[in-house]
MINU-649573 format. One record per residue (C-alpha): x, y, z. Coordinates in steps of 0.2 Angstrom, whole numbers, plus 5000, padded with zeros to 4 digits. Layout:
MINU-649573
XYZ/...
This chain:
MINU-649573
432737554937/434537494940/435037314943/435437264962/437237254957/437237434950/436337504965/437537424976/439037494967/438337674968/438137654987/439837584989/440537724978/439637854989/440437785005/442237784998/443137954998/443937914981/442237924972/442138114973/443238254979/442938344995/442238514995/443538644995/443838705012/444538875007/442938904996/441838865011/442838985022/442639125010/440739095009/440639085028/441539255029/440339335017/438839265027/439539335043/439839505036/438039505031/437539455048/438539595056/437639715044/435939655050/436539665068/437139845066/435439885059/434540055061/435540185071/434540295083/435840345095/437340465094/438840355095/440640375089/441440245078/442640185091/441240155104/440240055091/441839955086/442139915104/440439865109/439639795094/441039725082/442239605091/441639425092/442239255090/441039115085/441438925084/440338805075/440338615072/441738625059/442238815058/442938955068/442539135064/443439285071/442939465067/444039605071/443839795069/445339865060/444940055058/443640175063/443240355061/441740475063/440140465072/438340445070/437740625073/436740745063/437340725045/438940645050/439440465047/440340325056/441540215046/442140045053/443239925043/443139745049/444139595046/443339415046/444539275048/443739095045/444538925048/443638775042/444138605049/444338445038/442738345038/442838165032/441038155028/440538025040/438638035037/437837945022/437938055006/439038195015/440638205005/441538305018/442738445015/444538485015/445338605029/445338785023/445438965028/444939135022/445139315027/443939445020/443739625025/442239745024/441839925027/440239975036/439440145034/438340205049/437240355049/435940415062/434140365058/434740255043/435140075041/436940015040/437639975023/439339885019/440439845005/441939725003/443639805003/445439745001/446139675017/447639785023/449239685026/449439755044/449539675061/448039695072/447839875078/447539915096/445839865102/444540005102/443840065119/442140135124/441840275136/440340255147/438740315140/437940455150/436540395160/435540425176/436340345191/435740185198/435040265213/434140405203/432440355210/433040355228/433840525225/432340605217/431140535230/432140605244/432240775236/430340775234/429940725251/430940865259/430641005246/429341145246/428641235231/430041365234/431441245236/430941115224/432041165209/433641185220/433341025229/433140925214/434641005205/435740975221/435240795220/435740775202/437340885200/437940795185/438040905170/437340785158/435740765167/434340895164/433140945178/431341005176/430241045190/428541125193/427141145206/425441085199/423841085209/424741065225/425840925219/427740935217/428240875200/430040835194/430840755179/432640715177/433440635162/434740615149/433940675133/435140595120/434840425128/432940445130/433240415148/431940495160/431340485177/429640565181/429040575199/427640665208/427340705226/425440715228/424640845240/424440695252/426340665252/426440505242/427740485229/427040425213/427740375196/426540425182/426640325166/426940415149/427140355131/429040335128/428840405111/428740575118/430540565123/431140545105/431940695097/430740825091/429440775104/429140845121/430640755129/430940725148/429940865155/428640895168/427340915154/427340725152/426240735168/425540915169/425040925150/425340765141/425240765122/423540705115/
């Protein structure tokens, strides 16, 4: 055990900035950039929708984060391809990190110098696969134009009202035409059938697993039967009246 005098000297040394060097801010910034790159890889995760690289870059990449002593900015630099079939989307991302000087005010914290780092990574995305990434050299170019995202095809917000109205006024002979007239959008599929006196209609956007299934019972009530969402996945039944008339077992 050390003497009281020696212990006091150690404590005094820890409290003085001259007893040990600050942690290097540039090194800290590089480590933070690497951690942020790994976090983005986790966030991009498993891909199960067809998307072009620019859409992913516009909606899932750009982000600025500020912590207690650091600032992180990530920026898409280049993008190409899409996640469809055997195709692959490629997105290059730059991480710029700034670390503020920390004097180490808490006991035992030596603090760190100010620092900064810029690291770049390439992300590879494929349909039904997990994202992978690798570090690349950062290009010495200014920021490119920001990516933009076209709207994703979807059922309209008033889809339920449209379909309910069509079902209320339709007959077995006019059902198909009435529902198609209510949903003229080319990206929306329509499937109708008359089953045991009920009028059944399904409308949806297959690529997005977006589906609305309604039934007008023989008594005139509009009902929304439940179904297992897994049957909307590729290779399964999809958004069809069979979800009600002949559901998979």
